[in-house]
Structure formats: C-alpha cells, structure tokens
C-alpha positions in Angstrom: 0.0 0.0 0.0 2.9 2.4 0.7 3.8 2.3 -3.1 0.2 3.2 -4.0 0.1 6.1 -1.5 3.4 7.3 -2.8 2.0 7.3 -6.3 -1.1 9.1 -5.1 1.0 11.9 -3.5 3.0 12.2 -6.7 -0.2 12.3 -8.8 -1.4 15.3 -6.8 2.0 17.0 -6.4 4.3 15.9 -9.2 7.0 18.5 -8.3 8.7 16.0 -5.9 8.7 18.6 -3.0 6.4 16.5 -0.7 7.1 14.4 2.3 4.3 12.2 3.6 3.2 9.7 6.2 0.1 7.6 6.4 -2.5 8.4 9.1 -4.2 5.5 10.8 -7.8 5.0 11.8 -9.6 4.5 8.5 -11.3 1.4 7.3 -12.8 2.6 4.0 -10.2 5.1 2.8 -6.5 6.0 3.3 -5.5 9.3 4.8 -2.1 10.7 4.2 -0.5 13.7 6.0 1.5 15.6 3.3 4.0 18.3 4.2 4.5 20.8 1.4 6.6 24.0 1.3 3.4 26.0 1.7 2.0 24.0 4.6 0.7 20.7 5.8 -2.4 19.0 4.3 -4.3 15.7 4.4 -4.9 13.8 1.2 -7.9 11.5 1.5 -7.5 8.6 -1.0 -10.9 7.1 -1.6 -11.3 3.3 -1.2 -12.4 1.0 -4.0 -16.1 0.9 -4.9 -17.2 3.3 -2.1 -20.2 4.3 -4.2 -21.6 0.9 -3.2 -21.7 2.2 0.4 -23.8 5.2 -0.7 -20.9 7.6 -0.8 -20.9 10.5 -3.2 -17.6 12.3 -3.2 -19.1 15.5 -4.5 -21.5 15.6 -1.6 -18.5 14.9 0.8 -16.8 17.9 -0.8 -19.8 20.1 -0.3 -20.3 18.9 3.3 -16.7 19.5 4.2 -16.8 23.0 2.8 -20.0 23.7 4.7 -18.5 22.4 7.9 -15.5 24.6 7.4 -17.7 27.6 6.8 -19.5 27.2 10.2 -16.2 26.5 12.0 -16.5 22.8 12.7 -14.6 21.3 9.8 -11.2 21.4 8.2 -10.5 23.9 5.4 -10.8 22.4 1.9 -7.6 22.9 -0.2 -8.3 20.9 -3.3 -10.5 18.2 -4.9 -8.8 15.8 -7.2 -10.8 14.5 -10.1 -11.7 12.1 -11.5 -10.6 10.1 -8.5 -12.7 12.1 -6.0 -9.7 12.6 -3.6 -10.1 15.3 -1.1 -7.3 17.6 0.2 -7.9 19.5 3.4 -5.7 21.6 5.7 -4.1 19.5 8.4 -5.7 20.1 11.8 -3.1 20.0 14.6 -4.5 18.5 17.7 -5.5 15.2 19.1 -8.4 12.8 18.9 -10.1 13.0 22.3 -10.3 9.9 24.4 -13.8 8.4 24.2 -14.2 8.8 27.9 -13.3 12.5 27.6 -16.1 13.2 25.1 -18.6 11.7 27.6 -17.9 14.5 30.1 -20.7 17.1 30.5 -18.6 20.0 29.3 -17.4 18.1 26.3 -20.9 17.0 25.4 -21.9 20.6 25.4 -19.1 21.3 22.9 -20.3 18.4 20.7 -23.8 19.7 20.8 -22.7 23.2 19.8 -20.7 21.8 16.9 -23.6 19.7 15.6 -26.1 22.4 16.0 -23.9 24.8 14.0 -23.7 22.3 11.1 -27.4 21.3 11.3 -28.3 25.0 11.0 -25.9 25.6 8.1 -26.5 25.6 4.3 -28.3 22.7 2.7 -26.3 19.8 1.1 -26.8 18.4 -2.4 -27.2 14.8 -1.0 -29.8 12.9 1.1 -29.4 10.5 4.0 -32.4 8.5 5.0 -31.4 5.7 7.4 -34.1 3.3 6.3 -33.3 3.8 2.6 -29.6 3.3 3.3 -30.2 0.0 5.1 -32.4 -1.2 2.2 -29.8 -0.2 -0.3 -27.1 -2.0 1.6 -29.4 -5.1 1.7 -29.9 -5.0 -2.0 -26.2 -4.6 -2.7 -25.2 -7.4 -0.4 -27.8 -9.8 -1.8 -26.8 -9.0 -5.4 -23.3 -10.0 -4.5 -24.2 -13.3 -2.9 -24.4 -12.4 0.8 -26.8 -14.2 3.1 -28.7 -11.7 5.3 -28.3 -12.2 9.0 -31.3 -13.8 10.7 -31.9 -10.6 12.7 -32.5 -8.5 9.5 -36.2 -9.2 9.0 -37.4 -8.2 12.5 -35.0 -5.2 12.5 -36.3 -4.1 9.1 -39.9 -4.1 10.4 -39.0 -2.0 13.4 -37.0 0.3 11.2 -40.1 0.8 9.0 -42.1 1.8 12.1 -39.4 4.2 13.2 -39.3 5.8 9.8 -43.0 6.4 9.9 -42.8 8.0 13.3 -40.0 10.3 12.1 -41.4 11.0 8.6 -42.5 14.6 9.4 -39.1 15.8 10.5 -37.7 18.5 8.2 -34.3 17.3 6.9 -31.2 19.2 8.0 -27.5 18.9 7.0 -26.1 15.9 9.0 -22.7 14.1 9.4 -24.1 10.6 10.0 -20.8 8.9 11.0 -19.8 10.4 14.4 -17.2 7.9 15.5 -14.8 9.0 18.1 -11.9 9.0 15.6 -13.7 11.7 13.6 -13.2 14.4 16.3 -10.1 16.4 16.7 -9.6 18.8 19.6 -7.1 21.6 18.5 -7.2 23.2 21.9 -9.8 25.7 20.9 -12.2 24.1 18.5 -13.7 20.6 18.3 -13.2 19.8 14.7 -15.2 17.1 12.9 -13.7 15.3 10.0 -14.8 12.5 7.5 -17.9 13.9 5.9 -18.3 11.2 3.3 -21.7 10.0 4.6 -23.1 13.5 5.1 -26.4 14.5 3.6 -29.8 16.0 4.4 -31.4 13.9 7.1 -32.7 13.7 10.6 -30.6 15.6 13.1 -31.6 13.1 15.8 -29.7 10.4 13.8 -26.5 12.4 14.4 -27.3 12.8 18.1 -28.1 9.2 18.5 -25.2 8.1 16.4 -22.8 10.1 18.6 -24.6 8.8 21.7 -24.3 5.1 20.9 -20.8 5.3 19.5 -19.7 7.0 22.8 -21.8 4.7 24.9 -23.7 7.5 26.6 -26.0 6.4 29.4 -29.5 8.0 29.9 -27.9 10.8 31.9 -25.4 11.5 29.2 -28.0 11.6 26.5 -30.0 14.0 28.5 -27.0 16.3 28.9 -26.3 16.2 25.2 -30.0 16.9 24.3 -30.3 19.7 26.7 -27.2 21.3 25.3 -28.4 20.9 21.8 -32.1 21.8 22.1 -32.3 23.8 25.3 -33.8 21.1 27.5 -34.0 17.4 27.6 -37.7 17.2 26.6 -39.5 13.8 26.5 -40.1 13.9 22.7 -36.4 14.4 22.1 -35.3 11.6 24.4 -37.8 9.3 22.7 -36.4 10.3 19.3 -32.9 9.5 20.6 -34.0 6.1 21.7 -35.5 5.3 18.3 -32.5 6.6 16.3 -30.0 4.8 18.4 -31.6 1.6 17.0 -31.4 3.0 13.5 -27.7 4.0 13.9 -26.7 0.4 14.8 -28.9 -1.1 12.1 -27.2 1.1 9.5 -23.7 0.2 10.9 -24.6 -3.5 11.0 -25.7 -3.5 7.4 -22.6 -1.5 6.4 -20.6 -4.3 7.8 -22.6 -6.9 5.8 -22.2 -5.1 2.5 -18.5 -4.4 3.2 -18.0 -8.1 3.8 -18.8 -8.8 0.1 -17.4 -5.7 -1.6 -14.2 -4.7 0.4 -10.7 -6.1 -0.3 -9.4 -4.9 3.1 -8.1 -7.4 5.7 -10.8 -6.7 8.3 -13.4 -8.9 9.9 -16.5 -7.2 8.7 -18.7 -10.2 9.7 -17.7 -9.7 13.4 -18.3 -6.0 13.0 -21.8 -6.5 11.7 -22.6 -9.1 14.4 -21.5 -6.7 17.1 -23.8 -4.0 15.9 -26.7 -6.3 15.4 -26.3 -7.5 19.0 -26.2 -4.0 20.4 -29.2 -3.0 18.2 -31.2 -5.9 19.6 -30.3 -4.9 23.2 -31.6 -1.4 22.4 -34.9 -2.9 21.1 -35.5 -4.6 24.5 -35.2 -1.4 26.5 -38.4 -0.1 28.1 -37.7 3.4 26.9 -37.3 2.2 23.3 -40.6 0.2 23.4 -42.3 3.3 24.9 -40.9 5.6 22.2 -42.1 3.1 19.6 -45.6 3.2 21.0 -45.8 -0.4 22.3 
C-alpha cells in the first residue's frame, strides 16, 4: 500500500517537494499527511467501490466545505478529479479519548458543533437511514451475501421508526460520528470524515454520537439539553429510536463491506457486534415506549 500512497502523492503534487506519512484510523479510505513547502495538508484517497456504500464524493466535498464555513470542519484545499480525492488543511491537535467526550462540558461542545452544522447551508445529497439500510441489503444480496437472521425483524422495526420520524424536516447531518472523527485543536472541536453527510434527521446524528460513545441515559439528557435547550421527552424518545437505526445502519454497512471490500478486516464480526447492540436497544423499556408499544 505504501507504493500506492506514494503514487497518489506524486499524482497530486508531481514536483517532488512533498514528504508524507500515512495516518491510521480509516477502514474505507486511506488518509495521508503531506508536508509541502506552503503547509501541511491531508490527502484522502478514496477506497475502491465506495459508491456501493452510498458515498458520493461531490457531496462529501460540499459537506466538508459547509462544515469549514461554520467553523467545525477542516479547510478544503483541493478536490482531485476524477478520483474524488479530497485535500484538506491538516488540523493540529489530538483525537479526544472516548471517555473524555462523555464528560458534560465536552458533550456541550459536541452539541454546539452539531447544532452549528445542522443550522448551516443545505447539502446536495440525502441521507435516510431506512433507505440506506435497504440499499445495503440489495447490494449485499446481489453479490451473494446471506442476510443475518436478525434482519427481517429489525427491518420491520425500522419501517415503524421511519413512519414516526417522517414529518421531521431534513437538515445537514454528518451521519458517522465515530470518536476518531473528532479532533480537539485546543480551541475548537473539529469534525472530519464527511463522506456519509447528507440532508437527514438531526436526531440520527445525536443518536449516532450517543451510541458510538456509549452514553447512558444521563449523558444523553445532557447532550440533548445542550443541543435543544432542554431534555424534553419527545427528544429523548427520538434519541432512543434513532440509536436503534444507527446500529442497524452500521450492522448492514458491515454486511455489505463483507462482500465488496478487499481490506483485511473482519466485517462479519463488526456486523454481528452492531446487530447484537441493536437488539439490546430494542428490548429497553424506553425504546418500546418511544415506539408506542
């Protein structure tokens, strides 16, 4: 892979005045820190067949620019076509520890960052969690995958959740708020990796962050209060429903990656982990109440 990354750097900067190092953390793409005479940037080399995951690189570009405009994303330096590689200004700082982002003051920072993006300019793409799950199902089956036994019941619950959330006006959303996608530069909390961004349900973002950071009920209430002004019952119910949808999407992402990706990664175990957590969420009294059972 080092040869391929070296070729990518030379493709973008053929003058031979670059030094580079691979950055870890990505499963789908490769991120390269490139030092140039005029500064340090990150080259994001898109993985193979990422369109099968619902990724549109032009939407990623628009979302990254929008995030930079509202102060929560890295500056866009270049967009390399036809490959769809993104070049952004390197953000000096550190990925916060997962436990750190669970602290109340950090949750308030996260809420402010998400609210700023959600209230920003519209994006050219759409993100509907149920539609994404169904697209992943179709792609996986077309390529010979056998759907997990949990899919049918989960899909029925997802349809009910989609009906309950159908009247929510779509807002710009990130939709992939893993801990590794946050950088604290000492002043700002910067969010990176906007490849799944699109117009969607803001509560998917809140729930996606919540479940990826293992927030308990108290933590979710703090996050919601910081985001919306108070931890109102309807908002907490929406969080419970969308936590289920977040894991359902992630589980089916693992299923489709298992048949399209060439990376040495256990996508089957990844999918199983998220199906199991999704099923645990579905048994919680708060979830059943939010569902109307």
